[in-house]
C-alpha positions in Angstrom: 115.9 102.4 63.1 114.1 100.6 66.0 110.6 101.6 67.2 110.4 103.3 70.6 106.6 102.9 70.8 104.2 100.6 69.1 100.4 100.9 69.6 98.0 98.4 68.1 94.2 98.7 68.1 94.2 100.6 71.4 90.7 101.4 72.8 90.1 102.7 76.3 87.1 103.9 78.2 87.1 105.4 81.7 84.9 103.8 84.4 81.3 104.9 84.0 82.1 106.9 80.8 79.5 106.8 78.1 82.0 106.7 75.2 85.7 105.6 75.0 88.4 108.2 75.2 90.6 106.3 72.7 89.2 104.4 69.8 91.2 101.8 67.8 94.5 103.7 67.9 97.4 102.4 65.8 100.7 104.3 66.0 104.4 103.7 65.6 107.1 106.1 66.9 110.7 105.6 65.8 113.5 106.0 68.4 115.0 109.5 68.6 112.0 111.3 67.0 110.3 114.4 68.4 106.5 113.9 68.1 103.9 116.5 68.9 100.4 115.4 69.9 97.6 118.0 69.2 93.9 118.1 69.2 90.9 119.9 70.7 89.8 119.6 74.4 88.7 116.0 75.2 90.4 114.5 72.2 92.2 111.9 74.4 95.7 113.4 74.5 96.4 113.0 78.2 94.7 109.6 78.2 97.1 108.4 75.6 100.1 109.7 77.7 98.8 107.7 80.7 98.6 104.5 78.6 102.2 104.8 77.4 103.7 104.0 80.8 101.0 101.7 82.1 99.3 104.0 84.6 96.2 103.1 82.5 95.1 100.4 83.3 97.4 99.5 86.3 96.4 102.4 88.5 93.5 104.0 86.6 91.0 101.2 85.9 88.6 101.0 82.9 88.0 99.0 79.8 91.2 98.6 77.7 91.8 96.6 74.6 94.8 96.5 72.3 98.5 96.7 73.1 101.1 99.3 73.9 104.8 98.2 73.6 107.9 100.1 74.6 110.9 98.8 72.6 108.9 95.7 71.8 107.9 95.0 75.4 104.2 94.9 76.3 103.5 97.5 79.0 100.8 95.4 80.6 103.4 92.7 81.5 105.5 95.1 83.5 104.9 97.3 86.6 104.7 101.0 86.2 107.8 101.4 88.3 109.7 99.1 85.9 108.5 101.0 82.9 109.6 104.3 84.6 113.2 103.4 83.9 112.4 103.4 80.2 109.7 106.1 79.9 109.4 109.3 81.9 106.1 111.2 82.0 105.9 114.9 83.0 102.2 115.5 83.8 100.3 118.8 84.1 100.6 120.6 87.4 104.3 120.1 88.5 103.6 120.8 92.2 102.1 117.3 92.5 105.2 115.7 91.1 107.7 117.2 93.4 108.6 115.1 96.5 111.8 116.5 97.9 112.1 119.4 100.3 115.1 120.7 98.4 115.9 120.6 94.7 118.7 118.0 95.1 116.4 115.7 97.3 113.7 115.8 94.7 115.9 114.9 91.7 117.5 112.1 93.8 114.1 110.6 94.6 113.8 108.5 91.4 117.3 107.1 91.3 117.2 106.3 95.0 114.0 104.2 94.4 116.0 102.1 92.0 118.5 101.4 94.7 121.5 102.8 92.7 124.8 103.4 94.5 124.8 106.7 96.3 127.7 108.0 94.2 125.8 107.3 91.0 122.7 108.9 92.4 124.6 112.1 93.2 126.3 112.1 89.7 122.9 111.7 88.1 121.5 114.6 90.1 124.3 116.9 89.0 123.9 115.8 85.4 120.1 116.2 85.3 120.2 119.7 86.9 122.8 120.8 84.4 120.6 119.5 81.6 117.7 121.8 82.7 119.9 124.7 83.7 119.3 124.4 87.4 122.9 123.9 88.5 123.4 125.8 91.7 119.8 125.3 92.9 120.6 122.1 94.8 120.0 123.5 98.3 117.0 125.6 97.4 113.6 124.7 98.9 111.3 123.5 96.2 108.3 125.5 97.4 110.3 128.7 96.7 110.7 127.9 93.0 108.8 129.8 90.2 106.4 127.9 88.0 108.9 127.6 85.2 111.6 126.3 87.6 109.2 123.8 89.1 108.5 122.5 85.6 112.2 122.2 84.8 112.7 120.4 88.1 109.9 117.9 87.2 111.8 117.2 84.0 115.1 116.9 85.8 113.6 114.3 88.2 112.8 112.1 85.3 116.0 112.7 83.4 117.9 111.4 86.5 116.1 108.0 85.8 117.8 107.8 82.4 114.6 107.2 80.4 114.8 106.5 76.7 111.5 108.2 76.1 110.3 111.5 77.6 106.6 112.3 77.4 105.4 115.8 78.4 101.8 116.8 78.8 101.4 120.5 78.0 104.7 121.4 79.8 104.4 125.1 79.2 100.6 125.7 79.5 100.8 128.2 82.4 104.2 129.8 81.7 104.9 133.2 80.2 106.6 133.4 76.8 110.1 133.4 78.3 109.2 130.4 80.4 107.9 128.6 77.4 111.1 129.4 75.5 113.3 128.0 78.3 111.3 124.7 78.5 111.6 124.1 74.8 115.3 125.2 74.6 115.8 122.6 77.4 114.3 120.0 75.2 116.5 121.1 72.2 119.6 120.7 74.4 118.5 117.3 75.5 118.2 116.1 71.9 121.7 117.2 71.3 123.1 115.6 74.4 121.2 112.3 74.3 119.5 110.0 71.9 116.0 110.4 73.3 112.5 110.0 71.9 110.4 113.1 72.9 106.6 113.2 72.8 104.9 116.5 73.7 101.3 117.4 74.0 101.2 121.0 72.9 98.3 123.2 71.7 100.6 126.0 70.5 101.8 125.3 66.9 104.6 127.9 67.1 106.5 126.0 69.8 106.7 122.7 67.9 106.7 123.9 64.3 110.5 123.7 63.8 111.1 121.0 66.4 108.6 118.2 65.7 109.4 115.5 63.2 105.7 114.6 63.1 102.4 115.9 64.4 99.6 113.5 65.4 96.2 115.1 65.7 93.6 113.4 67.9 89.9 114.0 67.6 87.3 112.2 69.7 89.9 109.5 70.6 91.0 108.8 67.0 93.9 109.8 64.9 92.4 112.5 62.7 95.6 113.6 60.9 99.3 112.6 61.0 102.2 114.2 59.1 104.8 117.0 59.0 103.9 120.2 60.9 104.5 122.7 58.1 102.1 120.7 55.8 99.5 120.9 58.5 99.7 124.6 59.4 99.9 125.8 55.8 96.4 124.4 55.3 94.2 126.8 57.3 90.9 125.1 56.4 92.4 121.7 57.7 93.6 123.4 60.9 90.2 124.8 61.6 88.4 121.5 60.8 90.7 119.7 63.3 89.9 122.2 66.0 93.4 123.5 66.2 94.6 127.1 66.7 96.3 128.4 63.6 99.9 129.8 63.6 99.3 133.6 63.4 101.5 134.1 60.4 99.6 131.4 58.5 96.6 133.8 58.6 98.6 136.4 56.7 99.8 133.8 54.2 96.4 132.3 53.8 94.9 135.7 53.0 97.5 136.2 50.3 96.9 132.7 49.0 93.2 133.3 48.7 93.9 136.5 46.8 96.1 134.5 44.4 99.3 136.3 45.3 101.2 133.2 46.4 100.7 129.4 46.2 99.8 127.3 49.3 103.4 125.8 49.5 104.7 129.4 49.9 102.6 130.3 52.9 105.2 131.3 55.5 104.9 130.0 59.1 107.9 131.8 60.6 109.2 135.4 60.5 112.4 134.3 58.9 110.4 133.0 56.0 107.8 135.7 55.9 110.0 138.8 55.8 111.9 138.0 52.6 108.8 136.8 50.8 106.7 139.8 51.6 109.6 142.3 51.2 109.4 141.8 47.5 108.3 145.2 46.0 105.1 143.8 44.3 104.1 141.9 47.4 104.8 144.8 49.7 102.6 147.1 47.5 99.7 144.6 47.5 99.9 144.1 51.3 100.0 147.8 52.0 96.7 148.2 50.2 95.2 145.6 52.5 96.7 146.4 55.9 93.5 146.4 57.9 92.5 143.0 56.5 95.9 141.4 57.0 97.3 142.9 60.2 94.3 143.2 62.5 95.0 145.3 65.6 92.5 146.8 68.0 91.6 150.3 67.0 92.9 153.1 69.3 89.7 155.1 68.8 87.3 155.2 71.7 84.4 152.9 71.5 80.9 154.2 71.6 80.3 153.2 75.3 83.6 155.0 76.2 82.6 158.2 74.4 79.4 158.2 76.4 81.2 157.6 79.7 82.3 161.3 80.1 85.7 160.2 81.4 84.2 158.6 84.5 87.0 156.6 86.3 85.8 153.1 87.0 89.1 152.3 88.7 91.7 154.5 90.2 95.0 153.2 91.8 97.2 155.6 93.7 100.7 154.8 94.8 99.8 151.2 95.5 102.3 149.1 97.5 101.7 145.6 98.5 103.8 143.3 100.6 103.0 139.6 101.2 103.3 138.2 104.7 106.5 136.5 103.7 108.0 140.0 103.3 108.1 139.9 99.5 107.3 143.3 98.0 104.9 142.4 95.1 103.7 145.9 94.0 105.7 149.1 94.2 104.1 152.5 93.7 101.5 151.5 91.1 99.5 154.4 89.6 96.7 153.6 87.2 93.3 154.7 86.1 90.7 153.0 83.9 87.6 154.6 82.5 84.2 153.0 82.5 83.9 150.9 79.3 87.7 150.4 78.7 89.3 147.1 77.7 92.6 147.0 79.5 95.2 144.1 79.4 97.8 143.5 82.1 100.8 141.8 80.6 104.3 140.8 81.8 106.3 137.7 82.8 105.3 135.4 85.7 105.9 137.1 89.0 105.6 140.6 87.5 102.6 141.4 89.8 99.7 141.1 87.3 97.4 138.8 89.3 98.4 140.5 92.6 97.3 143.9 91.1 94.1 142.4 89.7 93.1 141.0 93.1 93.2 144.5 94.5 90.4 145.5 92.2 87.8 143.5 94.0 89.3 143.6 97.4 90.7 140.1 97.6 93.9 141.8 98.6 94.1 145.1 100.5 96.9 147.6 99.9 99.8 147.6 102.3 99.9 151.4 101.5 98.3 153.5 98.8 94.7 153.4 97.6 92.4 151.6 95.2 89.2 153.2 94.3 86.3 151.5 92.5 83.7 154.0 91.2 85.2 156.5 93.7 85.0 154.4 96.8 88.1 152.9 98.5 88.3 149.1 98.6 89.6 149.4 102.1 86.2 150.5 103.3 84.1 147.9 101.4 84.1 144.2 102.2 85.0 141.9 99.3 81.6 140.3 99.5 80.0 143.7 98.6 82.6 144.6 96.0 81.8 141.3 94.2 78.6 142.8 92.9 80.5 145.7 91.3 83.7 143.9 90.2 83.4 140.4 88.8 86.5 138.4 89.1 87.0 135.2 87.1 90.0 133.1 88.1 92.4 131.2 85.8 91.3 127.8 86.9 87.6 127.3 86.7 87.8 124.2 88.9 88.6 126.4 91.9 85.2 128.2 91.4 82.9 125.1 91.3 80.9 124.7 94.5 77.6 123.2 93.6 76.2 119.9 92.2 74.4 121.3 89.1 75.2 124.1 86.6 72.0 125.9 87.7 72.9 125.8 91.4 76.4 127.0 90.6 75.1 130.2 89.0 72.7 130.7 91.9 75.5 130.5 94.5 76.6 134.2 94.2 73.0 135.4 93.8 72.1 133.7 97.1 74.2 136.3 98.9 72.0 139.1 97.5 68.6 140.3 98.7 66.7 139.0 95.7 63.4 137.2 95.3 63.3 133.7 93.9 61.8 135.1 90.7 64.7 137.6 90.3 67.3 134.9 91.0 65.6 132.6 88.4 65.6 135.5 85.8 69.3 136.2 86.3 70.3 132.5 86.2 68.4 132.1 82.9 69.9 135.3 81.5 73.5 134.2 82.4 73.1 130.7 81.0 71.6 131.9 77.8 74.4 134.4 77.4 77.1 131.7 77.9 75.3 129.0 75.9 74.7 126.7 78.9 70.9 126.8 79.0 70.6 123.2 77.9 73.1 122.1 80.6 71.2 123.4 83.7 70.9 120.0 85.5 74.4 118.7 84.6 77.1 118.3 87.2 79.7 121.0 86.5 82.7 118.6 86.7 81.3 116.6 83.8 81.6 119.6 81.5 84.6 120.2 79.2 87.3 122.7 80.1 85.8 125.3 77.8 82.3 124.8 79.2 83.6 125.0 82.8 85.3 128.3 81.9 82.0 129.6 80.5 80.2 128.5 83.7 82.7 130.5 85.7 81.9 133.5 83.6 78.1 132.8 83.9 78.4 132.7 87.7 80.0 136.1 87.7 77.8 137.7 85.0 74.7 136.7 87.0 75.8 139.3 89.6 75.7 142.0 86.8 79.0 143.6 87.6 80.1 146.9 85.9 83.7 145.8 85.9 84.9 142.3 84.8 88.4 141.2 85.8 89.4 137.9 84.1 92.7 136.1 84.7 94.2 134.1 81.8 90.7 133.4 80.3 92.0 131.1 77.5 94.6 128.9 79.3 94.0 125.3 78.5 91.3 125.9 75.9 91.2 124.7 72.4 90.6 127.1 69.4 86.8 126.7 69.7 86.9 127.4 73.4 89.1 130.5 72.9 86.8 131.8 70.3 83.7 131.3 72.4 85.1 132.9 75.6 86.6 135.9 73.8 83.4 136.5 71.8 81.5 136.7 75.0 84.1 139.1 76.6 84.0 141.2 73.5 80.2 141.4 73.6 80.2 142.4 77.2 82.7 145.1 76.5 80.7 146.5 73.6 77.7 146.7 76.0 79.7 149.0 78.3 81.4 146.6 80.8 84.9 147.6 81.8 87.2 144.6 81.1 90.5 144.0 82.8 92.2 141.0 81.3 95.4 139.3 82.6 97.1 137.4 79.7 100.3 136.1 78.3 98.7 135.7 74.9 99.8 138.8 73.0 97.8 137.8 69.9 94.6 138.1 72.0 95.8 141.2 73.6 96.6 142.9 70.3 93.2 141.8 68.8 90.9 142.7 71.7 92.5 145.2 74.2 92.4 148.9 73.5 95.0 149.6 76.2 97.9 147.6 77.5 99.7 147.9 80.9 103.1 146.3 81.1 104.2 145.2 84.6 107.7 144.4 85.6 108.8 143.4 89.1 105.8 145.0 90.7 106.0 148.3 88.8 104.2 149.8 85.7 106.9 149.8 83.1 104.6 151.1 80.3 100.9 152.0 79.8 99.3 153.0 76.5 97.3 151.9 73.5 98.0 148.4 72.2 99.5 149.8 69.0 101.9 152.2 70.8 102.9 149.7 73.5 103.7 146.9 71.0 106.0 149.2 69.1 108.4 149.6 72.1 110.5 146.6 71.5 113.3 147.3 74.0 110.9 147.9 76.9 108.8 144.8 76.0 112.0 142.8 75.9 112.9 144.0 79.4 109.5 142.8 80.6 110.0 139.5 78.7 106.9 140.3 76.6 107.1 139.1 73.0 104.9 141.0 70.5 102.6 139.0 68.3 104.0 137.6 65.1 101.8 139.6 62.8 102.8 142.9 64.5 106.5 142.0 64.2 106.0 141.2 60.5 104.2 144.5 59.9 107.0 146.4 61.7 109.7 144.6 59.7 107.9 145.4 56.4 106.8 148.9 57.0 109.1 150.1 59.7 106.5 151.3 62.2 108.3 152.3 65.3 107.1 154.4 68.2 108.5 156.7 70.8 107.7 156.9 74.5 106.5 160.1 76.0 106.8 160.6 79.7 103.4 161.8 80.9 101.3 162.0 84.0 98.7 159.3 84.4 95.6 160.2 82.5 92.2 158.7 81.8 92.4 159.1 78.0 92.8 155.9 76.1 95.9 155.6 73.9 98.3 157.8 75.9 101.6 156.2 76.8 102.8 156.5 80.4 106.3 155.2 80.9 107.5 154.8 84.4 110.7 152.9 83.7 114.0 153.6 82.0 114.2 153.1 78.3 117.9 152.7 78.6 117.4 149.3 80.3 117.4 147.0 77.3 116.8 143.4 76.5 115.6 140.4 78.3 118.0 139.2 81.0 119.7 136.1 79.6 119.0 133.0 81.6 122.7 132.5 82.1 123.0 135.9 83.8 120.0 135.1 85.9 121.4 131.8 87.0 124.8 133.4 87.7 123.4 136.2 89.8 121.1 133.7 91.7 123.7 131.1 92.4 125.6 133.1 95.0 122.3 134.4 96.6 120.9 130.9 96.6 123.9 129.5 98.5 123.5 132.4 101.0 119.8 132.0 101.4 119.9 128.3 101.8 123.0 128.1 104.0 122.2 125.5 106.7 121.3 127.0 110.1 122.6 125.7 113.3 119.3 124.0 114.1 119.1 122.3 110.7 122.5 120.8 111.2 121.4 119.1 114.4 120.5 115.4 114.3 116.8 114.7 114.0 116.9 112.6 117.2 118.2 115.7 119.1 115.5 117.8 117.6 112.8 115.2 118.5 114.2 115.2 122.1 113.9 119.0 122.2 110.4 118.8 120.7 109.2 116.4 123.3 111.0 118.3 126.1 109.2 121.5 125.1 105.8 119.8 124.8 106.2 118.1 128.2 107.3 121.3 129.8 104.3 123.1 128.3 102.0 120.6 130.0 103.8 120.9 133.3 103.5 124.7 133.4 100.0 125.7 134.6 100.3 129.5 134.8 100.4 132.0 132.0 103.6 133.8 133.0 105.7 130.5 132.8 103.9 129.6 129.6 104.6 133.1 128.2 108.3 132.6 129.0 108.3 129.2 127.2 106.5 130.8 124.3 109.2 133.5 124.0 111.9 130.8 123.9 110.1 128.9 121.2 109.5 132.0 119.2 113.2 132.9 119.5 114.0 129.4 118.1 111.7 130.1 115.2 113.7 133.2 114.2 116.8 131.0 113.8 115.2 129.0 111.0 114.4 130.7 107.7 110.7 131.2 107.1 109.7 129.3 110.3 108.3 132.4 112.0 106.3 133.4 108.9 104.9 129.9 108.4 104.1 129.7 112.1 102.1 132.9 111.9 100.3 131.6 108.7 99.3 128.5 110.7 98.2 130.4 113.8 96.3 133.1 112.1 93.2 131.0 111.2 93.2 129.7 114.8 92.9 133.2 116.4 89.0 133.0 116.7 89.4 129.6 118.3 92.0 131.0 120.7 89.5 133.7 121.7 86.8 131.2 122.2 89.1 129.0 124.4 90.0 131.9 126.6 86.4 133.1 127.0 84.9 129.6 127.6 87.6 128.7 130.1 87.3 132.0 132.0 83.5 131.3 132.4 83.5 127.5 132.9 86.7 126.6 134.9 85.6 125.2 138.3 86.3 127.7 141.0 87.0 125.0 143.6 90.0 123.9 141.5 91.6 127.3 141.7 94.0 128.5 144.4 92.6 130.7 147.2 92.8 134.5 146.8 92.8 136.6 143.7 92.4 133.6 141.4 88.8 133.1 142.6 87.8 136.7 142.0 84.8 136.8 139.8 85.1 139.3 136.9 81.6 138.6 135.5 78.6 137.0 137.2 78.1 133.3 136.9 75.5 132.1 134.5 75.8 128.4 134.9 74.8 128.1 138.5 76.5 128.8 141.8 80.3 128.6 141.9 80.6 129.4 138.1 81.5 132.6 136.4 84.3 134.4 134.6 87.1 134.3 137.2 90.7 135.7 137.2 92.0 132.1 137.5 89.8 130.9 134.7 91.1 133.7 132.5 94.6 132.8 133.4 94.0 129.1 132.6 92.4 130.1 129.3 95.5 132.1 128.4 97.6 129.1 129.4 95.7 126.7 127.1 96.0 129.2 124.3 99.8 129.6 124.7 100.2 125.9 125.0 98.6 125.3 121.6 100.6 128.1 120.0 103.8 126.7 121.4 103.1 123.2 120.0 102.2 124.8 116.6 105.4 126.8 116.4 107.8 124.1 117.6 106.2 121.7 115.1 106.8 124.2 112.3 110.4 124.7 113.4 110.9 120.9 113.4 109.4 120.5 109.9 111.2 123.4 108.3 114.6 122.6 109.8 114.6 118.9 109.0 115.0 117.2 105.6 112.2 114.8 104.8 114.8 112.1 104.3 115.8 112.5 107.9 112.2 111.9 109.0 112.1 108.7 106.9 115.3 107.4 108.4 114.1 108.3 111.9 110.8 106.4 111.4 112.7 103.4 109.9 114.9 103.2 112.9 111.7 103.1 115.0 110.9 100.0 112.9 108.0 101.8 111.1 107.3 100.0 107.8 108.9 102.0 104.9 105.6 102.3 103.0 103.8 103.8 106.1 106.7 106.2 106.9 106.9 107.4 103.3 103.1 108.0 103.0 103.1 109.8 106.4 105.9 112.1 105.5 104.5 112.7 102.0 101.1 113.6 103.4 102.8 116.2 105.7 104.8 117.5 102.8 101.6 118.2 100.8 99.6 119.8 103.5 100.8 123.3 102.5 99.8 122.6 98.9 96.3 121.5 100.0 96.1 124.6 102.2 97.0 126.7 99.1 94.1 125.1 97.3 91.8 126.0 100.3 92.9 129.6 100.1 92.2 129.7 96.4 88.7 128.3 96.9 88.0 130.8 99.6 89.1 133.6 97.4 86.8 132.4 94.6 83.9 132.2 96.9 84.6 135.7 98.3 84.6 136.9 94.7 81.1 135.5 94.4 79.9 137.4 97.5 80.5 134.9 100.2 81.1 136.2 103.7 83.6 134.3 105.8 82.4 136.0 109.0 78.8 135.2 108.5 76.4 136.1 111.3 74.3 133.8 113.5 75.0 130.4 115.0 74.6 128.7 111.7 76.5 131.3 109.7 79.9 129.6 109.8 78.3 126.3 108.8 76.4 127.8 105.9 79.6 129.5 104.8 81.9 126.4 105.0 79.6 123.9 103.4 80.4 125.2 99.9 84.1 125.1 100.7 83.9 121.4 101.7 82.9 120.1 98.2 85.6 121.7 96.1 88.2 121.0 98.8 87.4 117.3 98.9 87.4 117.2 95.1 90.9 118.8 95.1 92.2 116.5 97.8 91.0 113.4 95.9 92.5 114.8 92.6 95.8 115.6 94.3 95.9 112.1 95.9 95.4 110.5 92.5 98.0 112.6 90.9 100.5 111.9 93.7 99.9 108.2 93.3 100.6 108.4 89.6 103.7 110.6 90.1 105.1 108.3 92.8 104.9 105.3 90.5 106.2 107.3 87.6 109.3 108.1 89.8 109.9 104.4 90.6 108.5 104.3 94.1 108.0 100.7 95.2 110.5 99.4 92.6 112.7 98.1 95.4 111.9 97.7 99.1 115.3 99.0 100.1 115.8 102.4 98.4 119.2 104.1 98.5 120.0 106.2 101.6 122.2 109.1 100.6 123.1 110.2 104.1 122.9 108.2 107.3 121.8 110.2 110.3 124.6 110.3 112.8 124.8 111.9 116.3 127.6 114.4 116.6 129.0 115.5 120.0 126.9 118.6 120.0 123.8 116.4 119.4 124.5 114.4 122.6 125.1 117.6 124.5 121.8 119.2 123.3 119.9 116.0 123.9 121.1 115.7 127.4 120.2 119.4 128.0 116.7 118.9 126.7 116.1 115.9 128.8 117.5 117.7 131.9 115.2 120.7 131.4 112.1 118.6 131.0 113.1 116.5 134.1 113.7 119.6 136.2 110.3 121.1 135.1 108.6 117.8 136.1 110.4 117.7 139.4 109.5 121.3 140.3 105.9 120.6 139.5 105.7 117.5 141.5 107.5 119.0 144.5 104.9 121.8 144.9 
């Protein structure tokens, strides 16, 4: 069998790095194999992936020695775009790897870059989408996809390039258990359909145990272990030494091995192996005597701090409904209460409403209807900046919460919004850093810390505020075993000291081990609410919510038949009482086939081309210019208002254009108010018509002939409406026009293809960067920042901390975009395939003539006055 990859003496160090990320690596991968790469944070896993397709050192510079060969060809002798036909790399964060406006456009991007015939490109698109179970999604807008769907789309885009090797860097890191299962089932299907070498960076041993032919463990840039996965995970001491997270069932087997009940080779790693082994009468009897040691679950008994809380409600949620601006109903009639000192976990599949509900607890989101009370006070009546000192919120991604240049200043950020003395701030900073083990890192730049340390820094920044309630979203995502242990030990300590903990998590092992109470969310409703033991017994309801109980619990249930029953009760404050608000008759997780079938028809209806989207881009550009010209011709608010009404009506004809226009205009409202006021006061009276227009509403303050006049007010309204019109018509143009049409239009104007593509891509990713901006603002609000700060310097002081993380995110996104573009073959050929030539239909000529005529008439009427 030939070798797909050969690595010889590979050493690489990033620019300015103290030590190399890879050290003298030697590795051979046979064709057709499934290889799992594992290791603790900072081991060099992602760096190795980037070396495989030449991104290191061709795009990311540094010191590299040694060789990487794909099928015997040295990667340093070929461009990344050429290597992309042989090796496809799915990086972390799929959003920065999607270039098309629709699913079909995105999958076609790679094959088009290789100048393949249009018919072959279309055939590859259909084949790739079928491989990842996205058939029927072709017309769907990529921004509307879920996280799992985006990940599968990223895989499809590479499959359409027909690579022989597929490399995936933690492809399921941020997905729920069902999403993880779909990703790996997709890889299983690929191996059956094609002869393909698959390399996966995966921290979760359960996902690769029965798939991987070989596991390669990296540690500090070197290969620390290499071999079959079952041999690795049966040796618990080795797993711990390598910094990996054990497979849960191996903990049960290792306990039995230490007791001398079984030999090491018998340690089971799957339920199918564990149940028959432990069902033997003598084994079952031995295990029943050691249940608490073997099957650890959080006790349902109230902890000491809860017993002393006298049933005081820390949080009360009453009939909470929340609807996003897009119209999506995210929460529906949620009723919950949490006592002071409780440890509650929110679980459910992606999109169930967990994070949306959590963000209501500190006021980041306000109810559409219903009420959220924190210590008896409604969040509607308290600004988020004030709630931040009562409810600490730690976001999933610590990088969205880093605003300062040193660890010490980072922790000080939230405290700076409190009325504390310098001595008090210093005391709190020292206390938080000691609690999180970061005291020795005070002067270090936060971004130089490892992922686990950055997560601890995010916790320290919140703990310095001394909140009574801690809300933490997916606290262990992306952390290695040591990081998980460190973070969870700190959360456990805080809980034992009386802090109310609300944890959002997909990790049911952690939920079972730490949470006293579990709330299962499903499509914005509370499906189940009770103690962790009781909730985990309700298999049918958990299956409906796509929640998979931990393996140790499933084994215990299989051996000892512990089942539970749901009791319908009113919401209560007592821990351990089940509240079931859903139907137990609804059983099972919806199969993906059923989901796809039900969606296909709705997808076609939702993405049916509108009349405006079917118009040629040149017609729409003529209309765009006509409206812009007319808006500058009109000089009175009534005419401008009429034009604004026409443009708003156009926006209603294009799906989501009106919502996106409002999202764009909303941040500009303060600017609009300033424009109207300033123009009303400063517009020269001598330039206004005689009569009512020169009537002074407020006395002048800038000398004779100046003041707030009726005409000045009208001109201010005119300017405001003009800006709003241009924003809305721009949004309508962008939403209703495929990016490929923009590219062709620019090419027909003789704009170089590189310039046109970069321009269109930059516009395409503005919403993604804006999403990052909103995340950063939320993180700063959660630390007590006020976005409506008082005083002339208030806005400047508030926005300075936003600038640093936003620039860092923009630079990171640009770097990832560059890598993804090369990885998809951009620049392989100067004449990429054009799938559809833009052509003017009779209706386009008619509308173009009409637009030009309207603009001409407006200009004529203005000049003839």
